[in-house]
C-alpha positions, 0 to 999 in steps of 0.5 A: 865196593868191597861189600860186593865181593864174596865172603872169603872161605877161611879154609881156603885162606892162602896165608893160613894154608901157606903157614901150615905148609911151611911148618911141614916143609921146614921139617923136611928141610931139617931132614935134608940137612941130616943127609936125607931127601926132602919129601914134598909129597909128604908135606902136601899130604900132611896139610890135608891128612884128616880130609884124606882120611874122611874121604878114604872112609867114604870111598871105602863105604861106597865100594862096600855098598856097591858090592852089597847092591850087586848081591841084592840085585842077584837075589831079586832077579832070582825071584823073577826067574821062578815060576811059582812064588810063595808068600815068603818069597814075595815078602823077601822080594819086597825086602830086596827091592827096598834094600836095592833102592836104599843102597842106590841112595846111599851110594849116591850120597857117599859118592857125592860127599867123597867127590866133593871132599876130593875136589876141595882137597885139590883146591886146597893143595892148588891154593897152597902150592900157588902161594908157595910159588909166589913166596919162593919168587919173592925171595929170589934175587933179581938175577935168578928171577931174570932166568925164569920167564913169566909164562913159565910161572903162569904155566906152573900156577894155572896148568900144573897146579890144577892137576891136583883137582882131579888127582885127589878125587881118585887117589884112594882107588890105589888101595881100594881097587885091590880089596874090591878085586879080592871081594869080587873074586870071592863073591864070584866063586862062592855066591855066583858059583862060576868055579875057575871062571871067577879068576878071569878078572884077575887075569884080565887085570894082569894083562891090562895093567902093564899095558896101561902103565906103559901108556901112562908113562909114555903119556906123561913123557909126552906131556912133559915134552909138551910143557917144555916146548910151551915154556920155550914158546912163551919165553920167545913170545915174551921176548918178541913183545918186549922187543917189538919196536926193534923187530919192526924196525929191522923187518924181522917179523918173518924170521920170528914167525918161523921160530914161533911156528916151529916151536908151536908145531913141536908142541902140537905134535907132543899134545897130539901124541899125548891125546892119542895115548890118553885115548888108548888108555881110556879105551882099555879102561872101558873095555876091561869090564865087558871083556871080564864078563865075556870071559867069565860067561865063556869059561863057565859055559865051556866047563859045563856050567849053566847061566842063571838069572842070579849069576848074570845079575851078580856078575853084571 
């Protein structure tokens, strides 16, 4: 019965989402008539613009509270490094501990809301694009539809559109990361007093960024090749299923099996290369922070500096 189904969320109503997308997309088509390229990305962003602003504000506040948390951790660690404590030092230590707990709770809440909004934006975009694909297919003539396989359309709606679920979760790091790098360098130079060693994070990022960009571009190329082989394989499988009686009658099973195996081998090779490139990119990402800390400690000690509890906690 219909009453057994879940209540439809109005924000995810595909009809309303598609109408909103069509309004912005028609503006881009009018722009194309004037000789300028149509911007699909801008049309997608305009459908969720206010959600992106809210998510960006939450992500920025989360990063800011993380910076404050590292400073408070350094001040609290300095208290435990002292041999003698006055009543004022003890009172300040309790205040720092309370601030540390409060910032941890604030970061937890901000991250949860930001991640939830990012996932919701990705779901809205995925539903919008899926509805747009359906609308486009319904407007095509029979000859054009015959050139597109069912597997290709299913791959677009199920695999490609799902990439937006994760894309909008981390999209604001594109502009927050440079601000965080500047703030971290300033705190290292002023609060932690590590001198020129505060420039180590910038140098590590300058070295790691081109490598990660190269790996990401190669990864995208291999994923694109994999999608092409997947579409070809699905198209062949649809043809085999449609003409199964003829294949059985003439004994062409082995021939078609070899064709499918060749396509599958090429597809698997591309998937393997993409997995290795993605793993290498993640390895560099996880190695960046330890390499930064090692470089800061090494340069600071080599230039005659000393490591204190506050410096180590602030850098960590």
